[in-house]
C-alpha positions as CSV (number, residue, x, y, z in Angstrom):
1,M,88.6,148.2,142.8
2,H,92.3,147.6,142.2
3,G,93.7,151.1,142.9
4,V,92.6,154.2,144.6
5,A,94.1,157.7,145.2
6,F,93.1,161.2,146.2
7,S,94.4,164.2,144.3
8,P,96.7,166.5,146.3
9,D,93.9,169.0,146.8
10,G,91.4,166.4,147.9
11,R,88.9,167.4,145.2
12,L,89.2,164.2,143.1
13,L,89.3,160.5,143.9
14,A,90.7,158.2,141.2
15,T,89.8,154.5,141.2
16,G,91.0,151.7,138.9
17,D,89.0,148.6,137.9
18,G,89.8,145.1,136.7
19,D,88.6,146.0,133.2
20,G,91.3,148.6,132.8
21,A,89.0,151.6,133.4
22,V,90.1,154.5,135.5
23,R,87.3,156.6,137.0
24,R,87.4,160.0,138.7
25,W,84.9,160.9,141.4
26,N,83.9,163.9,143.4
27,P,84.5,162.7,147.0
28,V,81.9,165.2,148.4
29,T,79.0,164.2,146.2
30,G,80.1,160.7,145.2
31,R,79.3,161.5,141.6
32,P,81.6,160.6,138.6
33,V,83.8,163.4,137.0
34,G,84.2,163.2,133.3
35,V,84.3,160.0,131.3
36,P,86.4,157.0,132.4
37,F,89.9,156.6,131.1
38,Q,90.6,153.3,129.4
39,T,94.0,151.7,129.6
40,G,93.4,148.7,127.3
41,S,91.0,145.9,126.4
42,G,93.1,142.8,126.9
43,P,92.5,140.2,129.7
44,D,95.4,141.4,131.8
45,T,94.9,145.1,131.5
46,G,93.3,145.5,135.0
47,V,94.5,148.5,136.9
48,Q,96.8,147.7,139.8
49,W,97.8,151.2,141.0
50,V,96.9,154.8,140.5
51,A,98.8,157.9,141.6
52,F,98.4,161.7,141.2
53,S,101.4,163.9,140.5
54,P,102.3,166.4,143.3
55,D,100.7,169.3,141.4
56,G,97.6,167.2,140.6
57,K,97.9,167.7,136.9
58,L,98.9,164.1,135.9
59,L,97.5,160.7,136.8
60,A,99.7,157.6,136.5
61,V,98.2,154.1,136.2
62,G,100.0,150.8,136.5
63,C,98.4,147.8,134.8
64,G,98.4,144.1,135.0
65,D,99.7,143.7,131.5
66,G,103.0,145.4,132.4
67,T,102.1,148.8,131.0
68,V,102.0,152.3,132.5
69,W,99.7,155.1,131.4
70,L,100.0,158.8,132.1
71,W,97.0,161.2,131.7
72,N,97.0,164.9,131.6
73,L,93.9,165.7,133.6
74,A,93.4,169.1,132.0
75,T,93.4,167.9,128.4
76,G,92.4,164.3,128.9
77,R,95.3,163.2,126.7
78,H,97.5,160.4,127.6
79,I,101.0,159.1,127.2
80,G,101.0,155.4,126.9
81,P,101.1,152.6,127.0
82,I,104.6,152.7,128.3
83,H,105.9,149.1,128.3
84,A,107.4,149.1,131.7
85,T,108.0,145.3,131.8
86,S,108.0,142.4,129.5
87,G,106.5,140.1,132.1
88,A,102.8,140.3,132.7
89,R,102.4,137.8,135.5
90,Y,102.2,140.5,138.1
91,G,102.2,143.6,135.9
92,V,103.0,146.9,137.4
93,P,102.0,146.7,141.1
94,A,103.1,150.3,142.0
95,V,104.0,153.7,140.6
96,A,105.2,156.9,142.3
97,F,105.9,160.4,141.3
98,S,109.0,162.3,142.4
99,P,108.3,165.4,144.5
100,D,108.9,167.7,141.5
101,G,106.7,165.6,139.3
102,K,109.4,165.2,136.6
103,L,110.0,161.5,137.2
104,L,107.7,158.5,137.6
105,A,109.0,155.3,139.2
106,S,107.3,152.0,138.2
107,A,107.7,148.8,140.1
108,D,107.7,145.8,137.7
109,S,107.1,142.1,137.9
110,D,110.6,141.4,136.7
111,G,112.0,142.6,140.0
112,A,113.2,146.0,138.6
113,V,112.2,149.6,139.2
114,R,112.2,151.9,136.2
115,L,112.2,155.6,136.0
116,W,110.3,157.6,133.3
117,N,110.2,161.2,132.1
118,T,106.7,162.4,132.8
119,A,106.8,164.9,130.0
120,T,107.7,162.5,127.2
121,G,107.1,159.0,128.6
122,G,110.6,158.0,127.8
123,P,112.9,155.9,130.1
124,V,115.4,157.6,132.3
125,G,118.6,155.7,133.0
126,A,118.9,152.0,133.3
127,P,116.5,149.7,135.2
128,I,117.2,149.6,138.9
129,P,117.6,146.0,140.2
130,A,115.3,146.6,143.1
131,A,114.5,143.0,144.1
132,A,116.8,140.1,144.6
133,Q,114.1,137.8,143.3
134,T,111.4,138.2,140.6
135,G,107.8,137.3,140.4
136,G,106.3,139.3,143.3
137,Q,104.9,142.6,144.4
138,T,107.4,145.5,144.6
139,T,106.5,148.9,145.9
140,V,108.3,152.3,145.5
141,A,108.4,155.7,147.2
142,F,110.5,158.8,146.8
143,S,111.9,160.7,149.7
144,P,110.4,164.2,150.2
145,D,113.5,165.9,148.7
146,G,113.5,163.5,145.7
147,R,117.1,162.4,146.3
148,L,116.3,158.9,147.4
149,L,114.0,156.2,146.0
150,A,112.9,153.4,148.3
151,S,111.9,150.0,147.1
152,S,110.6,146.9,148.8
153,G,110.2,143.5,147.2
154,P,109.2,139.9,147.8
155,D,112.4,139.1,149.6
156,G,111.2,141.3,152.5
157,N,114.0,143.9,152.2
158,V,113.8,147.6,151.7
159,R,116.5,149.2,149.5
160,L,117.4,152.8,149.1
161,W,118.7,154.2,145.8
162,Q,120.3,157.6,145.1
163,V,118.2,158.9,142.2
164,S,121.1,160.9,140.8
165,L,123.1,157.7,140.1
166,F,120.4,156.7,137.6
167,V,119.3,160.1,136.3
168,H,122.8,161.7,136.0
169,P,125.2,158.8,136.4
170,Y,128.2,160.5,135.0
171,A,127.8,163.6,137.1
172,A,127.2,161.5,140.2
173,L,130.3,159.4,139.5
174,C,132.4,162.5,139.1
175,A,131.1,163.9,142.4
176,Y,132.3,160.7,144.2
177,V,135.6,160.1,142.5
178,G,136.4,163.1,140.3
179,P,136.6,163.3,136.5
180,P,138.6,160.6,134.7
181,T,141.8,161.6,133.0
182,P,141.9,161.5,129.2
183,Q,144.0,158.3,129.5
184,E,141.4,156.6,131.8
185,W,138.6,157.6,129.5
186,N,140.3,156.2,126.5
187,Q,141.1,153.0,128.4
188,Y,137.6,152.3,129.6
189,A,135.4,154.1,127.0
190,A,137.4,154.2,123.8
191,G,135.6,155.8,121.0
192,E,132.9,157.3,123.1
193,P,132.7,161.1,123.5
194,Q,133.5,162.2,127.0
195,P,130.7,164.2,128.6
196,K,131.5,167.7,129.8
197,T,129.5,167.3,133.0
198,C,132.5,167.1,135.2
199,G,134.3,169.9,133.4
């Protein structure tokens, strides 16, 4: 077993295997539920981490080949593979849902943390440089209010990130320093349309 997680209501247990299969179990009877989900068939597709969304409707899987998969448990349909990292040495050692279930954070073997839209599977913002060094296990966790993302890496440090800086960077910047003047915008972002987020 390379990953294990209970659903929020405790009625399902998900386990990931080295062959890339994800199985669901009834923890009362110990019997399998449905057919296994398959993430891939390559030599490095082993499951490293599984996580349920807070409402129990989605299951996220981080794999050894650097991909992330999302399953809708009601329909059995998946989004993926999402190519979370180009390096496959350590794959995706951890994934975590935001409390509202709209974001998924993946920890990658290249030392970065990436955010994903759970409805589309698309990236949200730029990669977060979570670890000072690459090539090791990184873990991630959201705060209960979803405003902070914690990451720990092979350098032994834990870092806290304001999620809004990556999800809504312009709005977050405006909240800190105020909207730029037209002259400032033209100086630093000539030719780019100025967002109306700050008014």
